[in-house]
C-alpha positions as CSV (number, residue, x, y, z in Angstrom):
1,M,-27.7,-17.2,5.7
2,K,-25.1,-18.3,8.2
3,W,-21.6,-18.5,6.7
4,G,-18.8,-20.9,7.5
5,A,-15.4,-21.2,5.8
6,V,-13.4,-24.2,4.7
7,V,-9.7,-23.1,4.7
8,V,-7.9,-25.7,2.6
9,A,-4.3,-26.2,3.8
10,A,-3.7,-29.8,2.9
11,G,-1.6,-29.3,-0.3
12,R,2.1,-30.0,-0.4
13,G,3.1,-27.1,-2.5
14,S,6.0,-28.8,-4.4
15,R,6.7,-25.7,-6.4
16,M,7.7,-23.9,-3.2
17,G,10.7,-26.1,-2.9
18,A,10.4,-26.0,0.9
19,A,11.0,-28.9,3.3
20,E,7.6,-28.2,4.9
21,N,4.1,-27.3,3.9
22,K,4.2,-23.7,2.6
23,V,1.2,-22.7,4.8
24,F,3.5,-23.1,7.9
25,L,6.3,-20.9,6.5
26,P,6.7,-17.5,8.3
27,L,5.1,-14.4,6.8
28,A,5.9,-11.2,8.7
29,G,6.3,-12.9,12.0
30,R,3.4,-15.4,11.8
31,S,2.7,-18.4,9.6
32,V,1.0,-18.1,6.3
33,L,-2.0,-20.1,7.7
34,A,-2.2,-17.8,10.7
35,R,-2.4,-14.7,8.4
36,T,-5.2,-16.3,6.4
37,L,-7.1,-17.3,9.5
38,E,-6.9,-13.7,10.9
39,A,-8.8,-12.4,7.9
40,F,-11.7,-14.8,8.4
41,E,-11.7,-14.3,12.1
42,R,-12.1,-10.5,11.5
43,C,-14.9,-11.0,8.9
44,A,-18.3,-10.4,10.7
45,A,-20.1,-12.5,8.1
46,V,-18.2,-15.7,9.0
47,T,-19.4,-17.5,12.1
48,E,-17.4,-20.7,11.8
49,I,-14.1,-21.9,10.3
50,V,-12.9,-25.4,9.5
51,V,-9.2,-25.9,8.7
52,V,-8.3,-28.9,6.4
53,V,-4.7,-30.1,6.7
54,A,-2.6,-33.0,5.6
55,P,-2.9,-36.0,7.9
56,G,-0.3,-35.6,10.7
57,E,-0.2,-31.8,10.5
58,E,-3.1,-31.1,12.9
59,A,-0.8,-30.0,15.8
60,R,0.9,-27.4,13.6
61,A,-2.5,-26.2,12.5
62,R,-3.5,-25.8,16.1
63,E,-0.4,-23.6,16.6
64,A,-1.5,-21.4,13.7
65,V,-5.0,-21.1,15.2
66,R,-3.4,-19.9,18.5
67,E,-1.1,-17.5,16.5
68,A,-4.2,-16.0,14.9
69,N,-6.3,-16.0,18.0
70,A,-8.9,-17.6,15.8
71,G,-11.8,-18.4,18.1
72,K,-14.1,-19.2,15.2
73,V,-12.2,-22.3,14.3
74,A,-14.6,-25.1,15.1
75,A,-12.6,-28.0,13.7
76,I,-9.3,-29.1,12.2
77,V,-9.7,-32.1,10.0
78,P,-7.4,-34.2,7.8
79,G,-7.7,-33.8,4.1
80,G,-7.6,-36.4,1.3
81,A,-5.4,-37.3,-1.6
82,E,-6.9,-34.6,-3.9
83,R,-8.1,-31.1,-3.3
84,Q,-11.7,-32.1,-3.9
85,D,-11.4,-34.8,-1.2
86,S,-10.1,-32.2,1.2
87,V,-12.9,-29.7,0.4
88,C,-15.4,-32.5,1.0
89,A,-13.9,-33.3,4.4
90,G,-14.2,-29.6,5.3
91,L,-17.8,-29.3,4.1
92,A,-18.8,-32.3,6.2
93,A,-17.4,-30.6,9.3
94,L,-19.3,-27.3,8.8
95,A,-22.5,-26.7,10.5
96,T,-23.6,-23.6,8.5
97,D,-25.9,-23.4,5.5
98,G,-23.4,-21.2,3.6
99,A,-19.9,-22.3,2.7
100,L,-16.9,-20.3,1.7
101,V,-13.9,-22.3,0.3
102,H,-10.5,-20.6,0.5
103,D,-7.0,-21.6,-0.2
104,A,-4.9,-21.1,2.9
105,A,-2.0,-20.0,0.6
106,R,-3.8,-16.7,-0.1
107,P,-3.0,-14.9,3.2
108,L,-3.7,-11.4,1.9
109,V,-7.4,-11.8,1.4
110,T,-9.4,-9.1,3.3
111,P,-12.5,-9.3,5.5
112,A,-14.2,-7.0,3.0
113,Q,-13.6,-9.3,0.1
114,I,-14.8,-12.3,2.1
115,E,-18.0,-10.5,3.0
116,A,-18.6,-9.4,-0.6
117,C,-18.5,-13.0,-1.7
118,C,-21.1,-13.9,0.9
119,R,-23.4,-11.2,-0.1
120,S,-23.1,-11.9,-3.8
121,A,-23.8,-15.6,-3.2
122,E,-26.9,-14.8,-1.2
123,R,-28.2,-12.8,-4.2
124,H,-27.0,-15.1,-7.0
125,G,-26.6,-18.6,-5.5
126,A,-22.8,-18.8,-5.8
127,S,-19.9,-16.4,-6.3
128,A,-16.2,-16.4,-6.8
129,L,-13.6,-13.7,-6.3
130,A,-11.7,-12.9,-9.5
131,V,-9.7,-10.1,-11.2
132,P,-9.7,-9.1,-14.9
133,V,-6.9,-10.6,-16.9
134,K,-4.2,-8.0,-17.8
135,D,-2.4,-9.9,-20.5
136,T,-3.5,-10.9,-23.9
137,I,-4.2,-14.7,-23.8
138,K,-3.5,-17.1,-26.7
139,I,-5.0,-20.5,-27.2
140,A,-2.5,-23.0,-28.7
141,D,-3.1,-26.1,-30.7
142,G,-1.4,-29.5,-30.2
143,D,1.6,-28.3,-32.2
144,G,2.3,-25.3,-30.1
145,M,0.9,-22.9,-32.6
146,I,-1.5,-20.1,-31.8
147,A,-5.1,-21.2,-32.6
148,S,-7.0,-18.2,-31.5
149,T,-7.1,-15.2,-29.3
150,P,-10.0,-14.8,-26.9
151,E,-11.4,-11.4,-26.2
152,R,-9.5,-10.1,-23.1
153,R,-12.5,-8.2,-21.6
154,T,-14.3,-11.5,-21.1
155,L,-11.4,-13.2,-19.2
156,W,-11.0,-13.2,-15.4
157,A,-8.4,-14.8,-13.2
158,V,-10.3,-16.6,-10.5
159,Q,-9.2,-16.5,-6.9
160,T,-10.6,-17.6,-3.5
161,P,-12.7,-17.4,-1.5
162,Q,-15.6,-18.8,-3.4
163,A,-19.1,-18.9,-1.8
164,F,-21.9,-21.4,-2.1
165,A,-25.0,-22.8,-0.5
166,R,-23.3,-25.7,1.4
167,A,-25.9,-28.2,0.3
168,D,-25.4,-27.2,-3.4
169,L,-21.6,-27.6,-3.2
170,M,-21.8,-30.9,-1.4
171,E,-24.2,-32.2,-4.2
172,A,-21.8,-30.9,-6.9
173,H,-18.9,-32.7,-5.2
174,R,-20.9,-35.9,-4.9
175,R,-21.9,-35.8,-8.6
176,A,-18.3,-35.1,-9.7
177,K,-17.0,-38.0,-7.6
178,D,-19.7,-40.4,-9.0
179,E,-18.9,-39.3,-12.6
180,G,-15.1,-39.2,-12.2
181,A,-14.9,-35.5,-13.0
182,A,-12.0,-33.4,-11.8
183,A,-11.9,-29.6,-11.3
184,T,-9.3,-27.1,-10.3
185,D,-11.7,-25.0,-8.3
186,D,-15.1,-25.4,-6.7
187,A,-16.9,-23.0,-9.1
188,M,-16.2,-25.5,-11.9
189,L,-18.2,-28.2,-10.1
190,L,-21.3,-25.9,-10.0
191,E,-20.7,-24.8,-13.7
192,R,-20.7,-28.4,-14.9
193,L,-24.2,-28.8,-13.4
194,G,-25.4,-25.7,-15.3
195,R,-25.4,-23.4,-12.3
196,K,-24.4,-19.8,-12.6
197,V,-21.6,-18.4,-10.5
198,A,-21.3,-14.7,-10.0
199,I,-18.0,-12.9,-10.3
200,V,-17.0,-10.6,-7.4
201,E,-14.2,-8.3,-8.5
202,G,-11.3,-8.8,-6.2
203,D,-7.8,-7.4,-5.8
204,Y,-4.5,-8.2,-7.6
205,L,-2.9,-8.1,-4.1
206,N,-4.7,-11.3,-3.2
207,I,-1.8,-13.4,-4.4
208,K,-1.3,-17.1,-3.9
209,I,1.9,-18.2,-2.2
210,T,3.2,-20.7,-4.8
211,T,6.9,-20.2,-5.5
212,P,9.7,-18.9,-3.3
213,E,9.6,-15.4,-4.6
214,D,6.0,-15.0,-3.6
215,L,6.8,-14.8,0.2
216,P,8.9,-11.6,0.1
217,I,6.4,-10.1,-2.3
218,A,3.6,-10.9,0.2
219,E,5.7,-9.5,3.1
220,L,6.1,-6.2,1.1
221,L,2.4,-6.0,0.3
222,L,1.5,-6.8,3.9
223,S,3.8,-4.1,5.2
224,R,2.4,-1.5,2.7
225,R,-1.1,-2.4,3.8
226,R,-0.2,-1.8,7.5
227,Q,1.3,1.5,6.7
228,E,-1.8,2.6,4.8
229,E,-4.0,1.5,7.7
230,R,-1.9,3.4,10.2
231,S,-2.0,6.5,8.0
232,F,-5.8,6.2,7.8
233,I,-6.1,6.0,11.6
234,D,-3.7,8.9,12.1
């Protein structure tokens, strides 16, 4: 299966409190988007990348592509009003039979994690990177009282990338649009059609840049990763 990636960078990121799209903020000398693109560029399983940005931000995205030296980027396309619209725009621009969907605001993803998602989806039909939940989770009722406590060992915090057969994901998006169904990630769209999505255990370091304190944390983690890589080479 040939794999392409839809890197979704069209969100506004209001919780970041920045005057610009958070994916264009600097992270260790390069933009968040450039750092994300570097990981997909370095992943041997990925042959093509489509970047989805807010309308009018195409030029800034091209700058990030140059920063990352991302020769696999085949297209930069404008997104829609909702995340689902943006993913659909990216899928339409892909030419591969396999499709990874990744939030551009997760710049610490690794090529190994991306490839693991591809291989799992080839075996199981679809996959999603996730990590076990560390905290005890409570389900509350409408009055703010604890209603139940789910078994922690069954709970996973989902991340991206998520991997699918491109045709299956496009069909799931089409059905969701026709039926007015919303989802916070693409795996949910497959789930609602009764499809199974395999979990690929990821890494807690694959954080999403959401609030201002996430950037210095990401910089620290990136610096630590570089030190570890240098130590391994030495």
